[in-house]
N, C-alpha and C positions, 0 to 999 in steps of 0.2 A: 494248857500246853499247846504248842503248835506242832505241826508235822515234823519240823526240823528238831525241835527240842525232844519230842518223843523218840525220834531216831537216835539222837545223841545219847539220851539216857539209856535206851535199850542197848546201844553199842557199848557203853560203859559197863552195864550190868553183864553183858555177854563176856566182856573181857574179864571182869571179876570172877565170873563162873569158871572160866578156863584157869585163872590163877589158882582158884581153890582146888582144882583137880591135879595140880602139879605135885608129883612126889617130891618129898624133901631132898632126895638124892639127885634130883634133876636140875637144880638151879644153876649149875655150871655148864649145862648142855649148850652146844653150839646152836645158833639159829641161822635162818636164811639171811638175816641182817648180819653179815659176817663180822662186823665190828663189835657185836654184842653177844654175850651169852644170855641164857634165859632170864637171869636176875637183872641184868643190865637192860634188856628189852622191856621188862616190867618198869624199871626206873624211868626209861625214856617215855613210855606211854603215860606214866603218872605225871611226869613233868609237863607233857603236852596237855594233859587234863587240867593242870593248874593254870595254863594260859586261858582257859575258859573262865576261871575265877577272876583273872586279871581283866579279861574282856568285860566282865560284869562290873568293873570298877573297884574291885577289892584289891587293895594294895598289900604287898608283902607276902604273897602266897606262892610265888614262883621260886623254887629253891635253886641255889647256886651250886649245890652238891653234885658229885658224880652220880651217874645213873645207878651205880651199885649202892651208893649211900642212900639215895632216894628210896630204893626198894627195901633197903635195910636187911636186918637179920631175918625178919619174917615178912616176905613180900605179900602174904595174904592179909596181914594186919595193915600194912602200908596201903595196899590197894583199897581195902574197905574204908579206911579213914578218908582217903582222897575222893573216892567215888561218893561217899556220903557228903563231904564238904561241897563238892561241885553240884550235886543234886540239890542240896539245900540252897545254894546260891541261885540256882535256876528257878527255884520256887518263890523267890522274892518277887512280890507284885511289881510289874512294870519293867523288870530287868531285861526281858527279851527285846524290848524296844530301845534299850540303852544303846546309844551310838557312841563309838569311840575307837581308839586305836586297838588293833589286835596284831598278832604275829603275821597276819597275811593282809594287813591294810585296814583302813578306816571302814567300819560297817557296824550294823546292829549286832547285838549278841545273837539274835535268831539267825541272821545270815551267816555268822561265824559258825554256829552249830551245824548249819546246813552244809558248810564246806568241810567241817572237821569230823563229822561222824564216821568218816572213812578210816580215821586213824586207829581208834580202839578196836574197830571191827577187823581191820587188816591185821593188827598185832595179835588179835585173838587167834587167828589162823597161824601166824608165825610161831607163837608160843606153843600152841597145841601140836604143831608139826615138830617142834624142837623136842618136846617131852613125850610125844606119842600118846596124846589123849585126844578126846573128841573136841573139835572146835565149836560145835553146836551151831554153825551157821546154816540156816535153812536155804533151800533153793530160792525161795521168795526174797530173802534178805540179799542173797548173792546177786539175783537179777536186778533188784532195786539199786544196789551199790554199783553194779556194772553200768547201769543206765546213767547214774549220777556221775560216775568216773569218766565216762566217754567224753563229757563236756568240760571236765575240769582238771584232769590228772596231768595233762602235758606240762603245766606250769610247775609241777612238783617232780618232774623227772630230772634227777641230778644226783651226784654223789651225796649220800646222806638222806636222800629222798627215795622216790620210786625209780626202779631200774626200767630199762626199755622193755616193752611188751615182748612176751615169749609166745611160742606156739601153744595153744591150749586145746582143750577138748570141748565137747558139747555139754558136759556136766557143768551146771551153773557155777559151782564153787571153784572148780578147776579152771574154768574159762576166766573167771574174775581174777584169780590169783596169777594166772599167766599174763593177763592184761596188765596187772600191777607189777609184773616183773619178778614174781616170786618163784623160787625153785625150792622144792622140798629138800631138807637135809636128810630125809629118809629115802630118797630115790637114788 
């Protein structure tokens, strides 16, 4: 594994851990991603994860379903299935060097992972905030993600992407989420 693939796998597992903590009664909760509730946010994150399989050259893995349908009746099961599929795809010998089309342009799978590990990690916070559970993001993870985001996030600031940066605090997680334009639904 490379540093990028390790980060991406850890980010997926972080997201899965938050999904597992969601109370069954909270799947309809609002999120800071105002167009999605908690279940739909999980479906979005899972769909983005399937783009990793597509980057690996695996066809037919990106669902056309709504985000709610992707998350399904049991988002914990849906998340576990997709995380396991993506992880297995990333363990294929030579796949990280595979070069081809991705949702963000032509690049190797490893470079794609380097750009995309931000997505499941960010949505871990979004989901945890929505349902009032621990996001599990360490200060070290937040600092690494912040450093990475400084150089790359501007291209993703748009409707349906990341909002404009907000005023943050010195706490690493709060600073990161403010930079990513996140506002807690709990504040």
